[in-house]
N, C-alpha and C positions, 0 to 999 in steps of 0.2 A: 490191452493198455495196462501198464503197471501203475501201481498206486504211488503216491508221494512217499509213503512209508518205506516201500521197497527201494525207491530211488535213493532215499536218504541212507538206507542200509548199504547200498552199493557204493554210494559216495564215501561212506565211512571206511568200507573195505579198501577202496582206492586210496584214501588218505593214509590208511595203515601201511600200505606198500611204500608210499612216498616217505613217510616218517621213518620207515625201516631202512631207507636208503636205496630202494628200487625206484628210480625216477624215470627210466625209459618206458614210455607208455606201451611199447610192444612187449617188453619184459613183464610189465604188470599184467597185461592181458593174457600172456602165455602162462605165467605162474597161476593166475586165477583159473585158467582153463584146466590145468592139471588137477587142482583141488576140486573143481566142479566134477571132473571125471571120477575122482575117488568117491565123492558123495553119490554120484549118479549110480555107480556100480552097486553100492551098498543099499541105496534106496530101492533100486529095482529088485534086488534079491529079497529084501525085507517084505516087499509087496507080494512077491511070489510065495514066500514062506507063510505069510498070513493067509493067503488063499488056499494053499496046500493044507494048512492046519484045519481050516474050516471043513474041507472035504476029506480029511484023514489020509492024505496022500503025501508023496514026497516030490520035490521039484527035480526036474531033469537038467543036467548040464549046468550045475551052479558055478558061479565065478569063485565063490569062497567055499571050498569043499571041507569035508571032515578031515581032521588030522593036520599035518604040517606041510608047509611049502618050503622047498629048498631054495634059499637065496643064492643065485649064481655069483653075486658079487662077493659075498662073505663066506659061502660054503656052509652057512648055518641053517638049521631047520627052524622055521618060524610058524607058530600056530596060525592057521588061516584066520581064525577068529580075531586075532590081534591086528589084522590088516584092515578090518572093517571100520568104517567111519564112526558108527554109533558106539564102538568100543573105544577106539583110541582118543576120541574127542573128550571122553570123561576121565582120562588120565591126567596126571600133573603135567605142567608145561614142558619140563625137561624130558620126561618119558615120551610125550607126544611128539616133540621135535625129533628125537632120536628115531622113533618108530617110523614117522613119515619120511624123514630124509634117508634112513638106512634100509628100510624094508618096504614101505608102501610104494614109494616112488619107483624102486627097481621092479616091484611087482607089476605096476601098470605098464612099465616099459617092456616087460617080457610076456604080456598077454599075447598069445600067438594064434589063437584059434577062436572060432565062433564069432558072433556079431560084435562082441566087445572089441575085436581087433580093428574095427572100422576106424577107430581113433588111434588106438595104441600102435598100429603098424607104422605110424609116422613118428614114433617116440624114440627112435634109435639114437639120435644125437641130442635129445632133450637134456637140459641141465636144471637141477633144482637150485634156485637162487635165493630163496628166503633165508635171510642171514641169522635171525635170532629166534629164540624160544618165544619171547614176548610178542614179536611181530606175527609169528605163525599162530599163536594163541588168539590174538585179536582177529585175524583173518578167518580162522576156523569158526570162531564165535559168530562172526558176521554172516558167513555162508550157511551155518547150520540150520537156520530157520527157513531156508529156501527149499521148496518142495520140488525136487528134481523130476518127480513123476508128472507134474503139471506142465506139459509141454507148451501150452499157450502162454502161460506166465513166464516160463524160463526162456522161451524164444524172444519175448519182449525184453526180458532182462538182458539177454546177450546183445540184442540190438542197441539197447541203451549203453552198454559197455563199449561197443564198437563206436557209438556216437561220441562217447567221452574220449576215446582214443583219437578220433578225427579232430575233435575240438581242441585237443592238446597242441595241435600244430605240428605233430610229428607223424610220419608214416601215413599221412592222409592219402597218399597215392593209392593205397589199397582200398579206398572206400569211395565208390561212385555214389553220389547223392541218392538216398533211398527213394525220393519221390521221382527221380529220373528213371531208376530201375523199374519202379512200379508202373510208370507210364509205358515203358517199353513192353513190359509183360502184358499190360492191358491192350496194347496195340496188336500183339501177336496172338492173344487168346489161346494159351495152351489148353489141351484137352487130356483126358485120361489115356488116350491112345498115343500120345507123344512120347518120344525119347529125347530128353533135353541135355544139351552139353554147353559148358562154358570152358573153352580150352585155355583160359587165362583167369582162373576162378578167384584168386585172392582169398577174401574172407567168405566167398560163396554167396554173395549178395543176390546175384541173378537167379541162382538155383533155389535159394531160400524163398525169394519173392514168388517164384513160379510155384513152389510147393504151397505157399500160403494162399495164392490165388486159386489153385485147384481145390484146396481144402475148403475154401469159402464157397466155391461155385458147385462143387460136386461132393459135398460132405456125405450125403446119403448114399451116393454111388460108391464112395470109398469104403463102405462097410462090406461090400462084396469081396470075397476072398481073393479073386483073381486081380481085382483093381488094387487091393491093399498090398498084395505081393509085388506088383509092378511098381507101385508108388514107393514102397520102402526099399526095394532091392535093385530094380533095373531101370527106373525112369530117369534118374538124375546122375549126370556124369560131369566130372570136373578135373582139370589138370593144373599143376603149377610146378615151378622149379624151386620153390622155397619151402623147406620142411616146416618152418614155423607157420607159414600161412596155410599149409595143408592141415596142420593140427587145428588151427583156429577155424578154418572152413569146415572141417569134419565135425568139430564140436557144434558149430552153428547149425549144421544140418541135423545132427542128432537131437539138439534141443528144439528143433522145429518138427520132430516126428519122423524124420527120414533116418531109420535105424541103421541101415547098412549102405551108406552112400558109396557110389563108385567113384571115389576120388583117388588120384594117383600122382606120384612124382613122375612128371614127364615133360620133356621139352617139346612142346606142341609143334614147333616148326622144323624139328630135326627128322632125320630118317627113321628114328626110333618110333615115331608116331605113325602108325600104318592105318589109322582109321580112315575108311573110305566108304561112302554110301551107307552110313551107319545111323545117323541121327535125323530126326524129323524137325528139330528146332534148335537153332544156335542163338544164344543171347550172350553178349560179351561187351566188355570195354577193354580191349587188349592193350598192352603197352605199345606206345608208338614214339616216334622221333628217335628211334634207335636203328642201328645197322648191324647186320650179322655177316660172318664169313660165309660166302656162298658154298664153301666146301662142306659145311655142316647142315645146310638147308636141304630139306627133302627135294629130290629132283622133280617130283610130281608137282610141287608148288612152283618151281622155277619154270615149268612148262607152260603155266598159265601167264606168269609175268616174271621175266628175268630181272631180278632186283635183289638188293641187300636190305631194303627198307622193311622194317617189321610191320608197319601199318598196311603195306600192300600185301605182304606175305600172309598176314592173318586173314585178309579177305579171300585170298586164294585158298587158304586152308578151309574156311567155311564152305566154299563151293565144293571142295573135295569131300569133306566130312558128311555133307548132307545127302540124304536119300533123294531120289527124284520126287519132286513135290514138297521137299523140305523147305522150311522158311528160316530166314535169318534177320535179326535186328542187331546191329552193332554200332557202337560209337566209334567214329573215325575223326582224325584231324582234318580240318578244312582242305589241307593240301591235296588230299586224295581226290577231291572233287574237281580241282582245276590244274593240278601239276602238269607241266607240259613235257615231262620226260617220256621216253618211249614206253617205259614200264607203267607209268601212270595211265597213259592213253590205252595201253593194251588191256589193263585191268578194267577200265570203264567200258571199253568195247566188249569185253567178255561178258560183263554184267548185262549190257543192253542187247547185244546180238545173240548170245548163246543162252543167257538166263532171262528171268523176267524181273527187271528192276521196277519196283513199285513206288518207292517214296524216298525223298531226301528231305530231312527235317533239320534245318540250320538252327543251332542253338546259340544264345548270346555268350560272349567270351567269359562272363563272370560266373558261369555255372559251376566251374571247378575251383573257384576261389575258396579259401585263401591259399590253395596249393599251387594253382596254375591259372594263368589268364589266357591260355591257348583257346582259339576258336575251334569248335567241334560241330559235328553233325551226326545224325542218326541215319544210317543206310538200311533200307528194308528191301529184301529181294527174295524170290522163290527160285529154287534150283529146278530147271527144266531140261538143260542140255540141248534145247531145241528152240531157244528164243521165246518170244511171246510178249516182249515189251511193246506196248502200244502207246501208252501215255504214262508219264512220270509225274507224280504228285509232289509239289514243292510247298513247304511251309516255312515261313520266316518267324520262328519263335522269338519274341521280344522280352517275355517275362515268364518266370517259372514259379512264382509265388514267394520268392525271396529276393532281397536286395542283391544287386550284382557287384557289390563291393566286398572287401575282405571280411566284413562282419556277418554278411548273409543273414540278416534279420528278416522275419516274416513280413510280407507286404500283401496287399490285396490283388495287385495285378498278377494274373496267372493264365497263361495260354494253354496249359496242359489239358483241362477238360475240353476245350475247343479242338485241340489236336486229335484227341481220342474220338470225339464225336464225328469230326469231319473224315478221318481216315476210315471209320466204319460205315461211312455213307458217301463214298467217292463218286457215285453216280450223280450226286447233287453238286459236284464241284465244277461241272462243265460250264455252268453259267457264270463262274467267277472270272474276273478280268485280271490282267497282270498288275493292276494297281492294288489288288487285294492282298491280304496277308498269306493266302494260299491259293494255288491254281494248278491246273494240269498243263503239261507241255507235251505235244505230240512227239513221237520218237523221231520222225523225219527232221524236225527242227533241231533236235539234239545232235543228230548226225551232221547236219549242216554246220553246227557250232563245234565240230571236231570232238564230240562226246564230252564237252565241258558240262559239269553238273553243278557249277556254282549258281546259286539262286539269282545273283546279281546279273548274270548273263541274260536272264529271261524276264526279270522283274521290271515293270515300267514305273519309273519314278516320276511323279507329277510335281513339276516345279511351280511354285506359286509366284506370280508376278508381284513384286513389292514396288509401290509408287512412293517416291520420296518427295518431300516439299522442295521447292526451289530455294537456292542459297539465300536470295534476298529476303524471302519470307522468314527463314530461320533467323537471319541477322536482325530483322525487324522485331522478332519476338524477344531476342536477347536484349536489344536496346530498351524495349518496354520494361523488361524485368529490372534492368539497371536503374531506370528512372524510379521505379517503385522502391528499390532498395535505398537509393539516395534520399528519397522523400521520407522513408521510415527513419533513416539515420538522422535527418534534420529534426524531425519531431522528437526523437530521443534526446538530442542535445538540448533542445529548448526546455524539456521537462526536468532533466536530471543534472544538467551541467550549468 
């Protein structure tokens, strides 16, 4: 949890961008991310140099080497030392601005090897937008006191910045509510043996939350070399088609201790994505309500359900990407549950007859306010390729701890703890009735309903009988009231008129 002081500092940095003329929240976040990376590189090397000095050794593979760096943009040789944060931050505003814009920025764009490239490999089309010396000087001063080696604090700082971006009312489609992501992670319970993927990663919220969950639950186990290697290098995978979001997502992961994330520019639904039987856990909130040209869609996905709709194709993708026994929790639009097209029915039949569908959690339509009022659900299944669906658990979420209007202020009503508790104890759900908020439905009944997965198809709504008074009784009461009013008016006239 970050302190009020750090929040205040981030707010000041954010304001410096706005007063400097950068008012698009996505641009603010992106430019801030570039500067974070500049400082992170120097802080990390300073720490290594301090350790090496104590032991009388030298560091291997430094980012900032001895001698000069050849700037490919200008053809000039620049001392590596002048590219370092702790050096250029102490120069005058004009010199710092020229150094950062002309030399440091091209340097981080051209880092091409080693773990430093996890972020920089998406820098190809990056543009430095900070317009003035004064603006850069204010921002550098604000960032300078942040300790980039403190991953716990910096992870929280970045979450706070992402929250500010969402609160600004722009680009909120990239941000699934953090508490919904956390709920999904806790439902799936990732372990150190998992290989996790989000093929529509955005700012990498699902991957980051999985990393945090594992760090909290397996902190001592993560000290083992083999677990640390897997955690930092091979556990987490994410794809996106937006270079800006790849930079933001890669930085988010690095600040949460995932040093070398496997994030890549990839159209997950196209034939260029050949991932099959590769991951043990998929967590996602993929884009939906869109259509694609079938010509560019991978044929293996169309074999599961022949459609142009992205929301159906992504579920097909999860099935293909998972290993046998792999699990998936994905947010889907409600239409996937009850759509009556051939493609909709084919996908639901695939999940029920060939895989093991476990749960459908219907969420209230206000969960994604203020960006969208669309009704959504969470679909949870395990890949078996041999069926196994016996009963499907339905939950009717009515509250998520926040008001369901555009303000989304915190409220007491919250079904999330109940959802997690009940999903982890499904054997106790057999006694629940269709009048309850959650219940189990046998697979045979779902087949009879043509594979419809809408909770309203199965929920029993109890109607309360309301008995109204007879009209003559109501009229009599009105007449009595009129008499009382007339009497009161008469008394008023006698006293005051």
